[in-house]
C-alpha positions as CSV (number, residue, x, y, z in Angstrom):
1,M,0.0,-0.1,0.0
2,H,2.7,2.4,1.0
3,D,4.7,1.8,-2.2
4,Q,1.7,2.6,-4.3
5,L,1.3,5.9,-2.5
6,K,5.0,6.8,-3.2
7,I,4.7,5.7,-6.8
8,N,1.7,7.9,-7.4
9,K,3.0,10.7,-5.2
10,A,-0.1,10.6,-3.1
11,S,-0.8,11.3,0.5
12,F,-3.7,10.3,2.7
13,R,-5.7,11.7,5.5
14,T,-7.8,8.8,6.7
15,V,-6.8,5.3,8.0
16,T,-9.6,2.7,8.1
17,L,-9.4,-0.7,9.8
18,K,-11.9,-3.6,8.9
19,I,-12.1,-6.5,11.2
20,R,-14.1,-9.7,10.7
21,F,-14.6,-12.1,13.5
22,S,-14.9,-15.9,13.1
23,N,-18.7,-15.6,13.2
24,F,-18.5,-13.2,10.3
25,E,-19.5,-10.1,12.3
26,T,-17.7,-7.3,10.5
27,Y,-16.7,-3.9,11.9
28,T,-14.9,-0.9,10.6
29,R,-13.2,2.0,12.4
30,A,-11.6,5.0,10.9
31,K,-9.4,7.8,12.0
32,S,-8.9,11.0,10.1
33,L,-5.8,13.1,10.5
34,S,-5.6,16.9,10.7
35,I,-3.2,17.0,7.6
36,N,-2.4,14.8,4.7
37,T,0.8,12.6,5.0
38,D,2.5,9.8,3.2
39,D,4.2,8.4,6.3
40,E,4.2,4.6,6.5
41,K,4.6,4.7,10.3
42,T,1.5,6.8,10.5
43,I,-0.5,4.1,8.8
44,T,0.8,1.4,11.2
45,R,0.4,3.5,14.3
46,N,-3.2,4.4,13.6
47,A,-4.2,0.9,12.5
48,N,-2.8,-0.5,15.8
49,L,-4.7,2.1,17.8
50,L,-7.9,1.2,16.0
51,A,-7.3,-2.5,16.5
52,E,-6.9,-2.3,20.2
53,E,-10.7,-2.2,20.7
54,F,-11.1,-5.6,18.9
55,L,-8.1,-7.2,20.4
56,R,-9.2,-6.7,24.0
57,T,-12.3,-8.8,23.3
58,G,-10.3,-12.0,23.1
59,R,-12.6,-13.1,20.2
60,K,-11.1,-14.9,17.2
61,I,-10.4,-12.6,14.3
62,R,-11.0,-14.1,10.8
63,L,-9.9,-11.2,8.7
64,G,-8.3,-7.8,9.1
65,G,-7.6,-5.1,6.6
66,V,-6.2,-1.6,6.5
67,R,-6.9,1.1,3.9
68,V,-6.1,4.7,3.4
69,S,-8.4,7.3,1.8
70,N,-9.0,10.9,1.3
71,L,-6.0,10.9,-1.1
72,K,-4.3,13.9,-2.5
73,F,-2.2,13.6,-5.5
74,G,0.8,15.7,-6.5
75,M,3.6,17.1,-4.5
76,V,4.1,15.6,-1.1
77,Q,5.6,17.7,1.7
78,K,9.1,16.6,2.5
79,K,9.8,15.4,6.0
80,L,13.0,16.3,7.9
81,S,14.2,12.7,7.5
82,D,14.1,13.0,3.7
83,I,16.6,16.0,3.7
C-alpha cells in the first residue's frame, strides 16, 4: 500500500481498519488526521490504535484489513528525514 502511495506521489488523510470475527461479524473503524501525509509509520500506528478495541475482546479474528483514503495527488511535503 505504502509503495503505491509513493509511486503515485499521493498522500492520505484517513486510515480505516476492517475486522471480521470468526462468526463473520464485520466492523470498521476510521481515524482522520488533521493533515495529509504519506508516512508509513502513521498508517501502522493508527491501524494499531484502531485494532486495540477488537483485540481486547479476546474473540477470534478471521480477517483484518487496512486502507487509506482521502487521497491527495501531486507534490508531497518533505519530512526532515528526507533531507
